[in-house]
C-alpha positions in Angstrom: 44.2 -3.8 28.4 46.0 -4.9 25.3 48.8 -7.4 25.3 52.1 -5.4 24.4 55.7 -6.6 24.3 57.9 -3.7 23.5 60.5 -4.3 26.2 58.8 -2.1 28.7 57.4 -4.0 31.7 53.5 -3.9 32.1 54.0 -2.1 35.4 56.1 0.6 33.8 53.7 0.9 30.8 50.8 1.4 33.3 52.7 4.0 35.1 53.6 6.0 31.9 50.1 5.5 30.6 48.6 6.9 33.7 50.9 9.9 33.6 50.1 10.3 29.8 46.4 10.6 30.9 47.1 13.5 33.0 48.9 15.2 30.1 46.0 14.4 27.9 43.5 15.9 30.4 45.6 18.9 30.9 46.2 19.4 27.1 42.3 18.9 26.6 41.4 21.6 29.2 44.0 24.0 27.9 42.7 23.3 24.2 39.0 24.0 25.3 40.1 27.2 27.2 42.3 28.5 24.4 39.6 28.0 21.8 37.2 29.8 24.1 39.5 32.7 24.4 40.0 32.7 20.6 36.2 33.1 20.2 35.8 35.7 22.8 38.9 37.9 23.1 38.2 41.6 22.8 40.3 44.7 23.0 43.2 46.6 21.3 45.1 43.5 20.7 42.2 41.5 19.3 43.7 40.6 15.9 47.2 39.3 17.3 45.6 37.4 20.1 42.9 35.9 18.1 45.6 34.4 15.6 47.9 33.5 18.5 45.1 31.5 20.3 44.1 29.9 17.0 47.7 28.7 16.5 48.0 27.4 20.0 44.7 25.5 20.1 45.3 24.0 16.6 48.7 22.7 18.0 47.0 21.3 21.0 44.4 19.5 18.9 47.1 17.6 17.2 49.0 17.0 20.4 45.8 15.6 22.1 45.6 12.8 19.3 49.3 12.1 19.7 49.3 11.6 23.5 46.0 9.5 23.3 47.7 7.4 20.6 50.8 6.8 22.7 48.6 5.6 25.6 47.0 3.1 23.2 50.5 2.0 21.9 51.5 1.3 25.5 48.4 -1.1 25.6 46.0 1.0 27.7 42.8 2.9 27.0 42.9 6.7 26.8 40.5 8.8 28.7 37.9 10.4 26.6 35.2 12.1 28.6 34.8 15.4 30.3 34.3 13.7 33.7 37.5 11.7 33.3 39.5 14.9 32.1 38.0 16.8 35.1 39.4 14.3 37.5 42.8 14.2 36.0 43.4 17.7 34.8 45.4 20.4 36.8 44.4 23.1 34.3 41.3 24.8 35.6 38.2 25.2 33.4 37.1 28.8 32.6 33.6 29.7 33.3 33.9 33.5 33.4 34.4 36.3 30.9 38.0 37.6 31.5 39.5 40.5 29.8 42.3 40.1 27.3 45.1 40.6 29.8 43.5 38.1 32.2 43.1 35.6 29.2 46.8 35.9 28.3 48.0 35.7 32.0 45.8 32.6 32.7 47.0 30.8 29.4 50.5 31.5 30.3 50.1 30.0 33.7 48.1 27.0 32.3 50.9 26.4 29.7 53.3 26.4 32.8 51.0 23.9 34.6 51.0 21.6 31.6 54.9 21.9 31.5 54.9 20.8 35.2 52.9 17.8 34.4 55.0 17.0 31.3 58.2 17.0 33.5 56.6 14.7 36.1 55.6 12.1 33.5 58.9 12.5 31.7 60.7 11.4 34.9 58.4 8.3 34.9 59.1 7.6 31.2 62.9 8.0 31.8 62.6 5.5 34.8 60.8 3.1 32.5 63.5 3.5 29.7 60.6 4.5 27.3 62.4 6.6 24.7 59.3 7.2 22.5 57.3 8.7 25.3 60.5 10.7 26.4 60.6 12.2 22.8 57.0 13.0 22.7 57.0 14.7 26.2 60.3 16.7 25.5 58.9 18.0 22.2 55.6 19.0 24.0 57.6 20.9 26.8 59.5 22.8 24.2 56.2 23.8 22.5 54.6 24.9 25.8 57.5 26.8 27.1 57.7 28.7 23.8 53.9 29.3 24.0 54.3 30.7 27.5 57.0 33.1 26.3 54.8 34.2 23.5 51.9 34.8 25.7 53.9 36.7 28.4 55.4 38.9 25.7 51.9 40.4 25.2 51.8 41.5 28.8 55.1 43.5 28.9 
């Protein structure tokens, strides 16, 4: 752990970093699943979903870096292996070959799972008076809530 003096106690930085590690793991799991679906989607909505999935996994790739860098700024190491992510992630891995509707439904549910993780960690960041993490998490929640809406619109 790196020595950091930003006005947030070491204990609070640890709690926030641990929460951010869960956000990172969920984001990575969702990134991999979304890219998988981008590659493998078929059906009457192929073009629209192929593009939507690409937009979402591209955003997630950037977000993963931002979350990992925030963990480092708090003086902790970011998890970076599949085994670590597997232990921390609430978003389940996809090992099957779902149809396009199952893909959309699953991604919408996973976006909501990630929002739930973000809300939990946001509470921890608020308790720690960590405005930078608060801002990051609030922005991510907005993105994932919108993504959920966009995905569910394809099922209407």
